[in-house]
ZAROTOR-813271 format. One record per atom (N, C-alpha, C): residue in one letter; atom name; x, y, z. Coordinates in steps of 0.02 Angstrom, whole numbers. Layout:
<sites>
(site "a"; "CA"; (X; Y; Z))
...
</sites>
This chain:
<sites>
(site "x"; "N"; (5298; 4295; 2738))
(site "x"; "CA"; (5348; 4340; 2711))
(site "x"; "C"; (5332; 4411; 2737))
(site "x"; "N"; (5382; 4444; 2767))
(site "x"; "CA"; (5374; 4510; 2794))
(site "x"; "C"; (5384; 4562; 2740))
(site "x"; "N"; (5347; 4617; 2750))
(site "x"; "CA"; (5354; 4673; 2704))
(site "x"; "C"; (5416; 4713; 2722))
(site "x"; "N"; (5453; 4733; 2674))
(site "x"; "CA"; (5513; 4773; 2686))
(site "x"; "C"; (5502; 4846; 2668))
(site "x"; "N"; (5439; 4867; 2671))
(site "x"; "CA"; (5422; 4935; 2654))
(site "x"; "C"; (5448; 4981; 2709))
(site "x"; "N"; (5494; 5027; 2693))
(site "x"; "CA"; (5523; 5071; 2745))
(site "x"; "C"; (5471; 5117; 2776))
(site "x"; "N"; (5419; 5136; 2739))
(site "x"; "CA"; (5368; 5179; 2766))
(site "x"; "C"; (5331; 5144; 2823))
(site "x"; "N"; (5314; 5081; 2813))
(site "x"; "CA"; (5279; 5043; 2865))
(site "x"; "C"; (5325; 5032; 2925))
(site "x"; "N"; (5388; 5016; 2913))
(site "x"; "CA"; (5435; 5006; 2967))
(site "x"; "C"; (5444; 5070; 3008))
(site "x"; "N"; (5447; 5127; 2975))
(site "x"; "CA"; (5453; 5191; 3011))
(site "x"; "C"; (5390; 5205; 3051))
(site "x"; "N"; (5332; 5189; 3022))
(site "x"; "CA"; (5269; 5200; 3058))
(site "x"; "C"; (5265; 5156; 3120))
(site "x"; "N"; (5288; 5093; 3115))
(site "x"; "CA"; (5287; 5048; 3172))
(site "x"; "C"; (5334; 5073; 3227))
(site "x"; "N"; (5394; 5097; 3206))
(site "x"; "CA"; (5441; 5125; 3255))
(site "x"; "C"; (5411; 5186; 3290))
(site "x"; "N"; (5378; 5228; 3251))
(site "x"; "CA"; (5346; 5288; 3279))
(site "x"; "C"; (5291; 5269; 3328))
(site "x"; "N"; (5251; 5220; 3310))
(site "x"; "CA"; (5197; 5198; 3355))
(site "x"; "C"; (5225; 5168; 3419))
(site "x"; "N"; (5278; 5129; 3414))
(site "x"; "CA"; (5309; 5100; 3474))
(site "x"; "C"; (5338; 5155; 3518))
(site "x"; "N"; (5370; 5204; 3488))
(site "x"; "CA"; (5398; 5260; 3526))
(site "x"; "C"; (5343; 5300; 3560))
(site "x"; "N"; (5289; 5312; 3524))
(site "x"; "CA"; (5233; 5350; 3553))
(site "x"; "C"; (5202; 5312; 3611))
(site "x"; "N"; (5195; 5246; 3605))
(site "x"; "CA"; (5167; 5206; 3659))
(site "x"; "C"; (5212; 5209; 3721))
(site "x"; "N"; (5277; 5204; 3710))
(site "x"; "CA"; (5324; 5208; 3766))
(site "x"; "C"; (5323; 5276; 3799))
(site "x"; "N"; (5320; 5328; 3758))
(site "x"; "CA"; (5317; 5396; 3785))
(site "x"; "C"; (5252; 5407; 3824))
(site "x"; "N"; (5197; 5383; 3798))
(site "x"; "CA"; (5133; 5390; 3832))
(site "x"; "C"; (5133; 5353; 3899))
(site "x"; "N"; (5162; 5293; 3899))
(site "x"; "CA"; (5166; 5255; 3962))
(site "x"; "C"; (5209; 5292; 4013))
(site "x"; "N"; (5264; 5321; 3990))
(site "x"; "CA"; (5308; 5359; 4035))
(site "x"; "C"; (5273; 5421; 4062))
(site "x"; "N"; (5236; 5455; 4019))
(site "x"; "CA"; (5200; 5515; 4041))
(site "x"; "C"; (5146; 5497; 4091))
(site "x"; "N"; (5112; 5442; 4080))
(site "x"; "CA"; (5060; 5419; 4126))
(site "x"; "C"; (5091; 5404; 4194))
(site "x"; "N"; (5146; 5368; 4194))
(site "x"; "CA"; (5180; 5350; 4256))
(site "x"; "C"; (5203; 5414; 4293))
(site "x"; "N"; (5231; 5460; 4255))
(site "x"; "CA"; (5255; 5523; 4285))
(site "x"; "C"; (5197; 5564; 4314))
(site "x"; "N"; (5141; 5567; 4279))
(site "x"; "CA"; (5083; 5604; 4303))
(site "x"; "C"; (5055; 5572; 4366))
(site "x"; "N"; (5053; 5506; 4368))
(site "x"; "CA"; (5029; 5471; 4427))
(site "x"; "C"; (5073; 5485; 4487))
(site "x"; "N"; (5139; 5482; 4478))
(site "x"; "CA"; (5186; 5495; 4533))
(site "x"; "C"; (5180; 5568; 4556))
(site "x"; "N"; (5172; 5613; 4509))
(site "x"; "CA"; (5165; 5684; 4527))
(site "x"; "C"; (5102; 5696; 4567))
(site "x"; "N"; (5047; 5666; 4546))
(site "x"; "CA"; (4984; 5674; 4582))
(site "x"; "C"; (4989; 5644; 4652))
(site "x"; "N"; (5023; 5588; 4657))
(site "x"; "CA"; (5032; 5555; 4722))
(site "x"; "C"; (5073; 5600; 4769))
(site "x"; "N"; (5125; 5630; 4742))
(site "x"; "CA"; (5167; 5675; 4783))
(site "x"; "C"; (5128; 5737; 4805))
(site "x"; "N"; (5088; 5765; 4759))
(site "x"; "CA"; (5047; 5823; 4778))
(site "x"; "C"; (4997; 5806; 4832))
(site "x"; "N"; (4967; 5747; 4827))
(site "x"; "CA"; (4919; 5725; 4878))
(site "x"; "C"; (4954; 5716; 4945))
(site "x"; "N"; (5014; 5687; 4944))
(site "x"; "CA"; (5051; 5678; 5007))
(site "x"; "C"; (5067; 5746; 5038))
(site "x"; "N"; (5086; 5794; 4998))
(site "x"; "CA"; (5101; 5861; 5024))
(site "x"; "C"; (5038; 5894; 5052))
(site "x"; "N"; (4983; 5887; 5017))
(site "x"; "CA"; (4921; 5919; 5038))
(site "x"; "C"; (4895; 5888; 5103))
(site "x"; "N"; (4897; 5822; 5108))
(site "x"; "CA"; (4870; 5789; 5167))
(site "x"; "C"; (4922; 5782; 5222))
(site "x"; "N"; (4985; 5793; 5206))
(site "x"; "CA"; (5038; 5786; 5255))
(site "x"; "C"; (5034; 5836; 5311))
(site "x"; "N"; (5009; 5896; 5297))
(site "x"; "CA"; (5004; 5947; 5348))
(site "x"; "C"; (4945; 5937; 5394))
(site "x"; "N"; (4899; 5895; 5375))
(site "x"; "CA"; (4839; 5883; 5416))
(site "x"; "C"; (4855; 5830; 5468))
(site "x"; "N"; (4823; 5837; 5525))
(site "x"; "CA"; (4834; 5789; 5579))
(site "x"; "C"; (4780; 5735; 5578))
(site "x"; "N"; (4795; 5681; 5545))
(site "x"; "CA"; (4749; 5624; 5543))
(site "x"; "C"; (4772; 5572; 5593))
(site "x"; "N"; (4725; 5536; 5621))
(site "x"; "CA"; (4742; 5482; 5667))
(site "x"; "C"; (4717; 5417; 5638))
(site "x"; "N"; (4749; 5364; 5660))
(site "x"; "CA"; (4727; 5298; 5636))
(site "x"; "C"; (4663; 5278; 5673))
(site "x"; "N"; (4629; 5229; 5647))
(site "x"; "CA"; (4567; 5205; 5678))
(site "x"; "C"; (4581; 5177; 5747))
(site "x"; "N"; (4638; 5143; 5755))
(site "x"; "CA"; (4655; 5114; 5819))
(site "x"; "C"; (4666; 5168; 5872))
(site "x"; "N"; (4701; 5222; 5853))
(site "x"; "CA"; (4712; 5277; 5899))
(site "x"; "C"; (4645; 5310; 5919))
(site "x"; "N"; (4602; 5319; 5869))
(site "x"; "CA"; (4537; 5350; 5883))
(site "x"; "C"; (4496; 5307; 5931))
(site "x"; "N"; (4495; 5241; 5919))
(site "x"; "CA"; (4457; 5196; 5962))
(site "x"; "C"; (4485; 5196; 6033))
(site "x"; "N"; (4552; 5199; 6039))
(site "x"; "CA"; (4583; 5199; 6106))
(site "x"; "C"; (4565; 5263; 6144))
(site "x"; "N"; (4568; 5320; 6111))
(site "x"; "CA"; (4550; 5383; 6144))
(site "x"; "C"; (4476; 5385; 6160))
(site "x"; "N"; (4435; 5357; 6116))
(site "x"; "CA"; (4363; 5355; 6129))
(site "x"; "C"; (4348; 5313; 6191))
(site "x"; "N"; (4383; 5257; 6198))
(site "x"; "CA"; (4373; 5214; 6257))
(site "x"; "C"; (4395; 5250; 6320))
(site "x"; "N"; (4452; 5285; 6316))
(site "x"; "CA"; (4476; 5323; 6374))
(site "x"; "C"; (4427; 5378; 6394))
(site "x"; "N"; (4400; 5413; 6345))
(site "x"; "CA"; (4352; 5466; 6359))
(site "x"; "C"; (4288; 5438; 6390))
(site "x"; "N"; (4266; 5380; 6366))
(site "x"; "CA"; (4206; 5349; 6393))
(site "x"; "C"; (4217; 5329; 6466))
(site "x"; "N"; (4275; 5301; 6480))
(site "x"; "CA"; (4291; 5281; 6549))
(site "x"; "C"; (4296; 5343; 6594))
(site "x"; "N"; (4327; 5397; 6569))
(site "x"; "CA"; (4332; 5458; 6608))
(site "x"; "C"; (4263; 5487; 6622))
(site "x"; "N"; (4218; 5485; 6573))
(site "x"; "CA"; (4150; 5510; 6583))
(site "x"; "C"; (4114; 5470; 6637))
(site "x"; "N"; (4122; 5403; 6635))
(site "x"; "CA"; (4090; 5361; 6686))
(site "x"; "C"; (4117; 5377; 6755))
(site "x"; "N"; (4183; 5386; 6761))
(site "x"; "CA"; (4213; 5403; 6826))
(site "x"; "C"; (4189; 5471; 6849))
(site "x"; "N"; (4183; 5518; 6804))
(site "x"; "CA"; (4159; 5585; 6820))
(site "x"; "C"; (4086; 5582; 6846))
(site "x"; "N"; (4045; 5542; 6813))
(site "x"; "CA"; (3976; 5535; 6835))
(site "x"; "C"; (3972; 5504; 6904))
(site "x"; "N"; (4014; 5453; 6917))
(site "x"; "CA"; (4016; 5422; 6984))
(site "x"; "C"; (4037; 5472; 7037))
(site "x"; "N"; (4088; 5511; 7021))
(site "x"; "CA"; (4112; 5562; 7069))
(site "x"; "C"; (4058; 5615; 7081))
(site "x"; "N"; (4023; 5635; 7029))
(site "x"; "CA"; (3969; 5684; 7037))
(site "x"; "C"; (3915; 5656; 7083))
(site "x"; "N"; (3899; 5592; 7076))
(site "x"; "CA"; (3849; 5561; 7119))
(site "x"; "C"; (3873; 5559; 7192))
(site "x"; "N"; (3938; 5543; 7201))
(site "x"; "CA"; (3966; 5541; 7269))
(site "x"; "C"; (3964; 5611; 7301))
(site "x"; "N"; (3982; 5662; 7261))
(site "x"; "CA"; (3982; 5731; 7288))
(site "x"; "C"; (3910; 5750; 7307))
(site "x"; "N"; (3863; 5733; 7264))
(site "x"; "CA"; (3793; 5749; 7279))
(site "x"; "C"; (3770; 5714; 7343))
(site "x"; "N"; (3791; 5652; 7352))
(site "x"; "CA"; (3772; 5614; 7412))
(site "x"; "C"; (3805; 5645; 7474))
(site "x"; "N"; (3868; 5664; 7469))
(site "x"; "CA"; (3902; 5695; 7526))
(site "x"; "C"; (3871; 5763; 7543))
(site "x"; "N"; (3853; 5802; 7492))
(site "x"; "CA"; (3822; 5867; 7505))
(site "x"; "C"; (3753; 5857; 7537))
(site "x"; "N"; (3718; 5805; 7516))
(site "x"; "CA"; (3652; 5792; 7544))
(site "x"; "C"; (3658; 5772; 7618))
(site "x"; "N"; (3712; 5735; 7635))
(site "x"; "CA"; (3723; 5716; 7705))
(site "x"; "C"; (3737; 5776; 7748))
(site "x"; "N"; (3777; 5822; 7721))
(site "x"; "CA"; (3797; 5881; 7760))
(site "x"; "C"; (3741; 5932; 7766))
(site "x"; "N"; (3706; 5941; 7713))
(site "x"; "CA"; (3658; 5995; 7716))
(site "x"; "C"; (3589; 5972; 7718))
</sites>
């Protein structure tokens, strides 16, 4: 048998409303923080790991080619002089 006490019914309604409001505020705060983070980090130039690895490989290959060319130049200069 349920209680028909209006005071308890009002308290339950108030608690349900407060829980819904709190959940909405939490969701809103989370979305707001996410948007602020996107704005803050959006202006920065970040690269993906794949892009970084590709450029790193290109730089390594360029360094190797540069070293080989430096050796060739040194050998040619040694021949001439």
